[in-house]
C-alpha positions, 0 to 999 in steps of 0.5 A: 699691880706693879711690884717693884720700884717703878710706879706709874700714873695710869691716867697719864698714859691712857689719855688720848693725847695727840702723839705725832712723832714715831720713835722705834728701835729693833730688838733681838728675839731674846730681848723681846722675850725679856720685855714681854716677861717684864710687861707681865710682871708689871701687869701691863698688856700693851707693849706701846704703853709699857715702853712709853712708861719705861721711857718716861718714868723708868729708873736705872739703878747702878749698885756699887757692891764693894761694901757687900764684898767686904761684908762677905770677906768679914763673914768668912773671916769670923766664921773661921774663928768661930769654927776654931773656937767651937772645935777647941770647946768640943775637944775640951780645950780652954777657950780664951777670953781674948779669942772670944773678944776677937770674935766679938770685935770682928762681929762688930765690924760686920754689923758696922759694914751691914749698917753702911750697906743698909744706909746706902740702899736707903739712899738709893730708895730716897732718890728714886 
């Protein structure tokens, strides 16, 4: 029922183990509401079970979005070039082969950047 990266073995947490150490912390009302929402998404009704699962099995994923920002920059650049070519073509002006080749080269850069991003994300999923 859990939709996301974190999957749990229910039987491990439902066993009646001797738990004799108390661990606790305080949260704000907003943090408590956020925890409750995440519990609902995970399909877990018990706060104790949810917090135990997250403490033992939860993952924190930090993403470096520099590649995504570079891809966005390249997309803005290529979209400007495509718009200029379309405007020329619609006005009846000549569209030069060199201009089309430039657009193709920039598209190739974007695809290379996109592949780099996908490989990075696949690496994150393999670690988790």
